[in-house]
Every structure is written in C-alpha cells, then in structure tokens.
N, C-alpha and C positions, 0 to 999 in steps of 0.2 A: 597459772590459772588459764590465762587467755592464749592460744595458738591458734595463729591463721595460717594456714600454709600455701601453697602459689596453686593449689588444684581449684579446679572450675566445676564445681558440684554445687546444683542448690542444694542437696540434701546434706546437712551437718552430719557428723558422727560426734555421737554423745557416751562418754564410756564413764558411768557411773557407779558409786558404791557406796550401798548403806547397809553399815552393820554387818561387811564384809559380802553382800550378797549383791550381783550385779542388777542393772535395773536400765533396761534397754528402751522400753516405752513413753518415756516420758515422762510426767509425774510436776507435781507442783512443784520441787525445784527448777528442775530444766524448764519449765514454760515459764515460771517467774525470771529465770535469768535471760532468758531469749526476749522478752518483753522488755526488759533492761536495755540490751545491747541493741534493740531495734529501735529504739527512740535515745539512746545515745550519740551512734553516730550521723544518723541523719539529721541532727539539729547541729550537730558540727558540721557537715556538709555544706549550708545554707551559706554560711561565711565565704566559702572557695567556691559557691555558684555550683557546686555537683549537685548532679540529680541522680539517685535510684531509689529504688523501692527498699521500707525496711524488710523485706524479707531475703534483699540481696545480700546484705551483713552476716546471713548465716552460709554465705559462697564458703566453702573448703574450710569453715570452723571445727575446732577441734576442741573438745570441752571435759577436763578431770575435776567430778565432786567426790569431796571428801565431806561429809556430814557426818556429827553425831548428836541426834536428836534422842530427847527421854522418853515421849511417846511416840514412835513413827506409827502412821496410820495408814497402811495398803490397801491397794481396791481389792484384792481378793485373798485367798488362802495360799496362793503361789508366790505371794507378795514380788510381785512384778511390775506394779508401780505405786507412787505414794500419791497420797490423797490429802495430807495433810492440809490445813486452810493454809492459805497465806499468809493472813495474820502471824501465824505460829514462825515465820520467817523474815518479820519484817524487819527486827534490828539487824540481821545479815542482810539484805537487799540495800537499805541505807548504807550500810558499811561497803557493802559491793560498789555502788552510784561514787563514794567519796574517793574510794580506791582507782577507779577506773579515771576521774577528773585527775587525780594527785598524779597516777602513773604517766598520761598522755600531757599533762601540763609540762612535765619533764622531758618525755620525750616526744614532743611537736612533729618532730621529722617522721616518726613512726604512724602518728595518726594520719598526717598526710597522704603517706604510701597506701595504709591501708583504705583510705578515702580516694584515694583514684582507684584503687584498684575492684570496687566497689561500681565505680560510677564507670568503668571499661567493663566492666562484669556488665552492666544495666545495657549498654550502648553494644554490646555483640551479640546480647540477646535480642534487642529488638531491632538490628540489620538483622538477624535471619528470620526474623517471622514474618508468616506470609498471608497473605488476605485470603478468607475464602469468594467466592464469587458472588459479588451484590450482597451480603449478609453483615460486610465490616468487620465479623468476628476474626480474631488470629490464630490461625492453628498452631499446631507445638512446632519447635526449631526443626529445621532443615534436617541437621546432623544430629543421630541419636547418642551415638558415641565419642563424636569426634571432640576431644577436648585440646578447645583452641590456643593459638600464644597471642599476646596480647599487643606485642610488637609486628609491625610491616616486613614483608619477605621474610619470614622467619624460616624455620626446618621443619616439615612434616615427616614424623616416622610413622611408618606403616608398619604393623608389629603383629606377629601372631596370637592371637587369644588374649582373654581379658585378664590373665593371670603376669604375662608379661607385661601389658598395658598398664594394669596397675603398678607395676614396680616401674617403670618408664614414668607416671605421671609424679609419681614421689620422687623422682630424683632429677626433672627436668628444669630446668630455668622457664619459666611458665612465659616470659618476656621474647622466648626466643623458639621454642619447642612446642611445636604442636602434637599432640596423638591421637591416630585414628587404629584401634585394634579389629583384626579383622578376625571374623570366626567362621571355621571349615576352610575347606579349599575351594579356591574359584574354580570354576567350572572348566575344564577343558574344549573351550568351542571358540568357533573360529567368526560367527555372525554376527558381526555389532550390534544387530537387535538382541537376539538374545542374551550377549554379554551383558549388558545393560541392565536386563531384566534380574540379573543377580543383583539381591543389594547389597553384598558387599562393595562391587565394583560400582554401585548408583551412589552410594554414601563416598566413595572414592573421589569421582569423576567432582560431585559436587563441593567437596572439600576443596579439590585442586582449583575451580572457579574459572575455567579458560573453556570448557565446554567441548564439543566433542563436532566431527563432521563440519558440516558447510559453519556450523557457527564457533568453530574453533577459532582461537585469539592467545596466541602466547602471552602478551602482557598482559592477560587477565590473571594468569600463574600466581599465587598468592603463595608462595614461596621459594627462596631461593633454592631449596635442595628438598627433594623427594628421595625419602631414604628409607630402605626396605630391613627392617630387623626382623631375622629368623633366627631359628635354635639350630645348630651348628649339626645339621645330621640330613640325611637321607629327604625325612619331610620335613624339612625345613628348606631344602634344598629347590625340591619341586615345589613349593607353593613362592619359591621367591621366582621359578622360572616362569609360573603360571601368573605370576602377578608382571610379570615382562612383557608377557605375550599378549597382554589384556591392555598394556601402557602403549604398547608398539602395536597394537592394532586400531585403538581407539585414541590417544593422545601422542604420535610418532614425534612429535617435533621436541616434547618436554626432554624423551630421549638425546636426538640429534643436538639439543642445542647446551648438554652438558648437565642439566637437572638434576637427571637419577641417578641416586647410587643403592650401594650393599653395605651396610654396614659388616665388618668381616667382625666375626665371634669367633675369642681363640677358644680351643678345647681342654687347655689347662691352663690353671694359676697359681702364683704363690700366696698362699692364703696365711696369712698371719692374724694375730689376733688386732692390731693397728693399723695394717698393713694388705694392698692387695693388688700383686703385678700379674698381670694376662703375660703370659708365656706364646708369644705369636710363632715363633719357628721349633722347628723339632732343635735345630741347638741349643733354644735357651731352653727347652726343657730336659735337655740331658745336662745343661750344665745346673739347674736348678735340683736335681736329682742327684748328680756328684756332690752336688752341698750339703744334701739331706734337710733340702728345704721342705716346708708342710704343702703336700701340690693338691688343689683339690681338680676334679676333672668335672669339666662343666658339661653335664648332661641337656640344659634348655634353660635359657633366659629366665624360665619363671622360677625356676632354684634360686637364682641371686637376689641377693638382699638390695635394695634402693642404692643404696653408696658403692658396692661392687658395680651393679648396674652400670652406673653413671661414667666409673673410671674405665669400661670397657666401651659403652655406646656413645655417651654423653659428650662426656670431656674435652673439649680439641686438642688438648695436649697430649693426652694418651690413646683416645680413639684411632682407627683405621677405617676409612671409608674407601673402598671400590668404587669409583664413574664407571656406570653402563655405557660402553659405544657401542651405537646401533648400526648395524649390519645388513650390506644388500642382500645376503642369505635368511635374514629374518624369514621371509616366507616359508623356507625351507625348515627352517627350525621350529616355527609354529605347527607344522604339517606332522613331526613331531609329537603333539599334544592333541591329536583330533583322532580320527576312529582308524579303527583297524587296517583297513586297508591303504589308508593313506600310509603309514607307518610303514608296512610291508615295501611299497611302492618305493618311499624313499630310501630305506634301510637296506633292500635285498637288489633294488634297480629293476622290479618286474610290475 
C-alpha cells in the first residue's frame, strides 16, 4: 500500500480507483490518508531528534487505493472527486493506523531509513532557500529542475529533456546520483555574460557550486563527476558539443581536472523479457544477429524503461563513460559554433 521511492519531489503521485473510475484530484479518502501519514512520521521522528515538516513525508510518495463503497458521493457529474464525509471511512482509517504501527514495529530499519530520508530532504530544501532583501521572507529554491542526491560528492547527470530526466530519476540511487534535465539547445555563443543569461546554463552553474570567473573555486564543486547524457544521434552530439563549449568557456578547470564525462549510449541492445544487454561494438551487434537475438534499436534515451536506462547509463558495472579531455585548441573548436564568418575562416582558412 505504501511505497516511497527515491525521488525528491514535494508533489506526491496519487493513482486511485473508485468503481474503476480514475480519481486524480484528491478527495476524502486521499486527504484522510495524507492526514494520517503526516501525523504518523513526524511523531516517530521526535525520538530520533529528526526535524522535518509534515508535508515533507509526501516527498516521492506513491499511493494506490482500492476502495469499495456502498454509497459513493462525488463532487460533480464527472465523478472526478470523492466527497463522502470522513466518518464514512472511519473504520478503514483506524485500521490503516494500526497497520502502519504493526508494519514499522516489525521493520524498524525501514522506518529509520524513511525518517532520515525526510530529514535530509528538509535540510536540502532549507540550505537552498534564499532570503529576499530586508523582508525576511524566503524565496523559492535556486534549482527549479535539479533532483539532487543526498550524499556528498555524488555524480551529476545533465540529460536531454524532461522525458529522459524522468527515466534517470526513476532508476538512480538518490544517495549518489543527481539529475538535471536541460530543455532545448544551449545557445552557441562565446560571450560569457550572454551564456550565463541562458536559464539552462545558469541552473547548471548553480548546481555545480564552484562559481565562475574570478569567483571560481574548484574545491566548491559539489560532484565528483559531471556526466552529459544525450541521445546517440546528431542532435544529441550537437547538444554535447554546446554543453562542453559552455563548460570550457565558464569553468574550464572542471574539464582539466578530469571531472567531466560523456555517457556512451549504445545504438543497439539485446532486449529479452528479463534481460537487457547493450551492444557497444559492431562485432557484438553482428554476433547477436548471427545468434538470432531480439535486438532493439535505441533511438533515444526517453524510449528506454528505467531499468534499461540504469544498465546503459547508471550501473557502474555495465555503463561506459568517456572522460572528456581539455585541449589547447578549444578556442578553435568553440569558433565552429560561433557566427558564419568565424566558421568560414576556420574551415576554409579565409
């Protein structure tokens, strides 16, 4: 009934069913369940001196309801919200409280892990909030898309689009892997000031934590690896080049010190019902075809299931990372992504 995954999103996902009708807008049953768990977990946290807000226990929560009511009462004719009085669910809610107590009494280590998860979530939110000048009020978090990791010096995956980002979030280890999806292409401009105006680059620099220009400090880098994960096509290659140029322009020491990587994505994989084997070389592909293996053509990361994505990009035993090396010719390379006259000068020597 209760499944807390490793996502760091304050908004829970609720999948409910009443008389086979989907109900996604809350309702008496959903709100009552929220009340129970928002009271249950904070009360247990006091014994461990952990502090978090009641709504923090909804972080990464997924709930599946299956109810049978003799007289369901809906808010409208479209039946999109259950509005039965709370008293009609009293027996169910009492039983739910007892079941929670019973389960966590037998699985105390799970309870401790969840409470620590909520506490870490609150600490991260508080550490990323900024105060407005003189008002004392707190603004929203600095990172609007970053799904950070709980451990220090983890790995930051910068991925292409929200679709791939969602897959990475589903399959990651939240203690080790932070995910930052980029939307659209980074502008191919060389001026540092203009690059920083780009929202995507601004979020990336903030996530890295080491500043730029005279304020740059490599010791402030928050991750041991910065990994670019893009589709294995021309568009993905272009995005990787633009991101690399932006980093080489703004924070070159991250590349020079060996912290920047490209996640190699296979074009093909053996796709069996219970196994997924990336084919990294033409020889492996030929062998698989000769053995009549079921082969999947990987067109993009967004089409892979989370467990397949984990094998290709996350799992250290099966993934392949390419360390990006800094070159003295980086300025010439950057020129290839500038204006037309600069490209002509570099390519034609005129």
